[in-house]
VOGU-3710 file (C-alpha; in Angstrom, 3 decimals, decimal comma):
1> mdtlyaarlh> 121,129/131,950/109,533  118,475/131,639/112,191  116,682/134,613/110,669  117,120/133,622/107,040  113,459/134,110/106,243  111,847/135,947/109,129  114,400/138,702/109,681  115,870/139,198/106,242  112,884/138,877/103,958  110,310/140,406/106,281
11> glilanrtgm> 112,769/143,111/107,274  113,130/144,011/103,616  109,350/144,286/103,196  109,009/146,358/106,355  111,687/148,770/105,166  109,875/149,299/101,891  106,605/150,063/103,708  108,214/152,636/105,994  110,072/154,364/103,195  113,506/153,432/104,528
21> ppsiteesvi> 116,139/152,372/102,013  116,072/148,571/101,843  119,260/146,711/102,607  119,338/144,175/99,791  121,690/141,416/100,830  122,534/138,007/99,478  120,414/136,336/102,157  117,346/138,425/101,343  117,592/137,499/97,667  117,996/133,815/98,547
31> sllivlgssl> 115,023/134,015/100,906  112,845/135,524/98,203  113,868/132,808/95,741  113,105/130,112/98,317  109,601/131,449/98,958  108,868/131,805/95,234  110,234/128,331/94,524  108,139/126,802/97,301  104,983/128,494/96,022  105,633/127,256/92,495
41> slvalvfafi> 106,324/123,782/93,872  102,882/123,674/95,486  101,222/124,657/92,198  103,302/122,149/90,215  102,440/119,284/92,576  98,728/120,100/92,328  99,004/120,101/88,517  100,761/116,721/88,558  98,125/115,263/90,889  95,300/116,506/88,646
51> tyslfsdlrn> 97,037/115,034/85,598  97,131/111,555/87,101  93,552/111,920/88,326  92,317/113,013/84,915  93,497/110,203/82,637  91,980/106,810/83,258  95,029/105,008/81,832  97,178/106,498/84,596  94,890/105,334/87,396  96,465/101,900/87,713
61> lsgitlmnll> 98,199/100,736/90,881  101,424/102,502/89,988  99,582/105,727/89,147  97,603/105,653/92,403  100,815/105,014/94,328  102,408/107,996/92,610  99,402/110,156/93,532  99,975/109,278/97,191  103,631/110,247/96,803  102,590/113,578/95,287
71> salfmtqlly> 100,188/114,131/98,192  102,979/113,509/100,707  105,303/115,872/98,836  102,576/118,527/98,756  102,097/118,314/102,521  105,873/118,461/103,015  106,095/121,594/100,897  103,104/123,204/102,626  104,403/122,556/106,142  107,820/123,753/105,014
81> vigvggvads> 106,378/127,113/103,921  104,534/127,449/107,246  107,635/126,675/109,282  110,056/128,794/107,294  108,078/131,915/108,145  108,670/131,413/111,863  106,298/129,992/114,502  105,964/131,808/117,836  103,706/129,347/119,675  105,628/126,489/121,312
91> elcialssal> 102,855/123,889/121,022  102,367/124,694/117,344  106,107/124,425/116,815  106,143/120,934/118,346  103,155/119,829/116,257  104,728/121,204/113,085  108,030/119,465/113,782  106,302/116,115/114,381  104,136/116,509/111,275  107,169/117,251/109,099
101> hyirlcvfaw> 108,997/114,294/110,623  106,070/112,007/109,771  105,412/113,293/106,269  109,079/113,064/105,258  109,039/109,409/106,246  105,868/108,966/104,156  107,651/110,371/101,089  110,391/107,738/101,322  107,855/104,999/102,080  105,754/105,739/98,989
111> mllmthnmym> 108,865/106,039/96,813  109,870/102,577/98,015  106,395/101,229/97,252  106,513/102,620/93,709  109,764/100,857/92,911  108,556/97,672/94,630  105,447/97,676/92,432  107,608/98,072/89,319  109,888/95,267/90,494  106,941/92,904/91,077
121> qyktglhlip> 105,519/93,668/87,632  108,844/92,822/86,020  108,995/89,537/87,964  105,492/88,770/86,730  106,592/89,522/83,175  109,360/86,930/83,514  106,833/84,468/85,042  108,950/84,243/88,199  105,822/84,677/90,307  102,281/83,571/89,380
131> vtdtnigkkf> 99,551/86,140/88,835  97,128/85,088/91,563  95,614/88,389/92,707  94,559/91,021/90,185  92,490/93,072/92,644  94,097/96,522/92,780  92,070/97,440/95,857  93,639/94,747/98,049  97,163/95,585/96,894  96,616/99,286/97,416
141> fryslfgwgv> 95,237/98,637/100,904  98,437/96,788/101,806  100,492/99,590/100,294  98,528/102,166/102,279  99,169/100,314/105,537  102,882/100,504/104,861  103,001/103,977/103,269  100,999/105,755/105,975  101,175/103,343/108,922  104,879/102,508/109,184
151> paiillisif> 105,950/106,190/109,294  103,469/106,744/112,136  105,045/103,896/114,122  108,534/105,278/113,470  107,368/108,726/114,597  106,090/107,306/117,888  109,409/105,517/118,406  111,371/108,711/117,701  109,232/110,669/120,169  109,871/107,955/122,772
161> vqfcdkngml> 113,611/108,197/122,079  113,364/111,971/122,404  111,493/111,640/125,697  114,091/109,262/127,159  117,042/111,261/125,864  115,786/114,485/127,467  114,907/112,814/130,790  111,213/113,523/130,569  111,344/116,769/128,610  109,680/116,042/125,300
171> ldihdlkrhh> 111,325/118,610/123,008  113,895/121,382/123,173  111,814/124,349/122,042  114,844/126,591/121,596  116,487/124,104/119,231  113,238/123,628/117,311  112,756/127,355/116,762  116,385/127,712/115,790  115,645/125,352/112,883  112,234/126,955/112,208
181> cwfldetafi> 110,377/123,960/113,695  111,699/121,518/111,131  113,566/118,818/113,069  113,399/116,906/116,287  116,513/116,908/118,466  119,694/115,261/117,247  119,271/111,751/118,679  115,639/111,389/117,625  116,488/112,978/114,274  119,161/110,379/113,538
191> yglvlpsstm> 117,367/107,267/114,808  113,848/108,383/113,889  114,397/109,990/110,485  117,874/109,561/109,024  118,278/105,814/109,604  114,731/104,771/108,556  114,783/107,064/105,506  118,253/105,873/104,494  117,120/102,266/104,846  114,066/102,846/102,664
201> agftfyyllr> 116,188/104,746/100,117  118,630/101,822/100,071  115,835/99,330/99,351  114,507/101,700/96,682  117,834/101,655/94,839  117,946/97,866/95,275  114,573/97,460/93,568  115,661/99,857/90,821  118,756/97,764/90,151  116,835/94,494/90,180
211> saifsryivg> 114,163/95,984/87,915  116,842/97,062/85,428  118,220/93,512/85,369  114,778/91,939/84,906  113,908/94,510/82,249  116,901/93,440/80,215  115,789/89,803/80,318  112,178/90,686/79,455  113,237/92,714/76,429  115,697/90,043/75,340
221> iqpdkklrdk> 113,107/87,263/75,102  110,827/89,208/72,734  110,939/87,674/69,213  109,975/90,819/67,283  112,706/93,477/66,963  110,244/96,378/66,672  108,415/95,310/69,829  111,746/94,710/71,544  112,939/98,261/70,833  109,617/99,732/71,952
231> mkrkrtlqii> 109,652/97,837/75,257  113,274/98,805/75,841  112,509/102,518/75,441  109,450/102,316/77,696  111,097/100,382/80,506  114,255/102,483/80,352  112,097/105,585/80,728  110,386/104,104/83,793  113,605/103,137/85,544  115,330/106,450/84,796
241> lftkmtlvis> 112,261/108,374/85,973  112,155/106,599/89,339  115,929/106,915/89,729  115,801/110,688/89,224  112,940/111,053/91,699  114,789/109,005/94,309  117,955/111,055/93,827  116,085/114,348/94,313  114,395/113,149/97,504  117,608/111,596/98,832
251> lclllatisk> 119,576/114,783/98,132  117,138/116,771/100,257  117,576/114,301/103,146  121,366/114,376/102,782  121,512/118,173/102,947  119,105/118,210/105,897  121,263/115,707/107,781  124,540/117,529/107,165  123,063/120,941/108,003  121,514/119,575/111,198
261> lsssdgiwig> 124,723/117,944/112,421  127,352/120,400/111,180  125,541/123,781/111,407  127,171/124,850/108,129  125,633/128,001/106,653  126,395/127,002/103,063  124,791/123,587/103,385  121,900/125,169/105,291  121,229/127,463/102,314  121,597/124,507/99,939
271> fhivqglqgi> 118,975/122,575/101,893  116,596/125,556/101,688  117,017/125,795/97,921  116,630/122,066/97,225  113,615/121,815/99,551  111,983/124,805/97,886  112,516/123,440/94,360  111,839/119,784/95,184  108,161/119,940/94,240  108,861/121,579/90,879
281> liamlvtcnc> 111,489/118,978/89,979  109,305/116,004/90,903  106,247/117,433/89,134  108,244/118,051/85,949  109,667/114,536/86,029  106,277/112,804/86,332  104,310/115,015/83,918  106,810/116,153/81,276  107,695/112,714/79,931  106,796/111,321/76,529
291> qvlklysrsi> 104,044/108,947/77,728  102,037/111,624/79,536  102,546/114,126/76,720  101,324/111,459/74,292  98,123/111,159/76,325  97,583/114,903/76,141  98,096/114,951/72,373  95,728/112,027/71,844  93,125/113,699/74,037  93,280/116,867/71,925
301> knkaskhmts> 93,055/114,867/68,681  90,083/112,849/69,938  88,230/115,983/71,036  88,913/117,603/67,679  87,710/114,485/65,846  84,493/114,347/67,890  83,880/118,025/67,273  84,272/117,600/63,505  82,044/114,503/63,516  79,229/116,292/65,343
311> yfgvagssms> 79,645/119,384/63,139  79,246/117,546/59,834  76,489/115,296/61,183  78,277/112,013/60,633  76,527/109,014/62,151  77,769/108,215/65,619  80,012/105,251/66,149  81,396/103,562/69,214  84,086/106,238/69,293  81,600/109,115/69,315
321> rstslqmltw> 79,614/107,542/72,131  82,632/107,067/74,370  84,442/109,664/76,350  87,800/110,902/75,156  89,502/109,633/78,304  88,355/106,091/77,607  90,040/106,207/74,194  93,417/107,152/75,669  95,166/103,801/75,650  98,603/102,531/74,814
331> dpppdiv> 99,063/99,497/72,623  100,064/97,414/74,496  98,636/98,938/77,741  101,220/100,519/80,057  102,658/98,471/82,873  103,233/101,427/85,151  103,620/105,217/85,042
//
């Protein structure tokens, strides 16, 4: 399995160029699917990022936090594609391994911040905490310190653990290349990636559970049945969305951990497949939900209405003078994604 991509897939291409009969094996087919899935994941993540950048109603604190999560996932997918093709230079292999270690921690950190933001909004809705600071910039600055700064500190600690464990030798290049420059050595991998990521995933599920409990109380205190049903659907969608995203990210970590520690070929292939399709799954979850699709439909209707108004020469109103993105609002406005 050490040559899953480099030997099998590239060997198949080389055979076709030289006119030799290609040896199509199960591994070569899997390798091709992994590369295609990773490429589609990069495109899907870019599309999701553009979607949340485009609509002004999605650029709240939760939307900006999600955009940072999408950025971290994009970098993970990009570095994954670079590493899976094989890296010959030792220094580049070390840099790639450290970068992947850092960016994977960032993914779990931003997922935790998204659920924490939802949890705090639900507490505010129950008036359990006073609304004292409405400045999104200050909150996002604190989130950024945690989302990008804490993983950097953990990376430095894991490198220090690696340095002490190897008695002064920073990294085992042979072991790195055997895993296509994806992981640090076993001790640093466990204490520097598995434990911190598992801890952040555990807190993420905790905030999801607490948010579900608070959501039930918030919906229950609404006097109007129609509003109560609408809030229940919206908040259920939010909690289920974040739960699915957390499960996808956690599954990738679980397969990476088992494949690193057990050297099982089947789990190794499973990790490749999940990692390659991770970006597509996350992008579909955050863009193909009813709230985002509703924004797209309203945008098309508003553009069509403005076009008809200008065509027939109707006198401009406040709607015709505003941009279509400014008219894309929910009633009531959305709490989060």
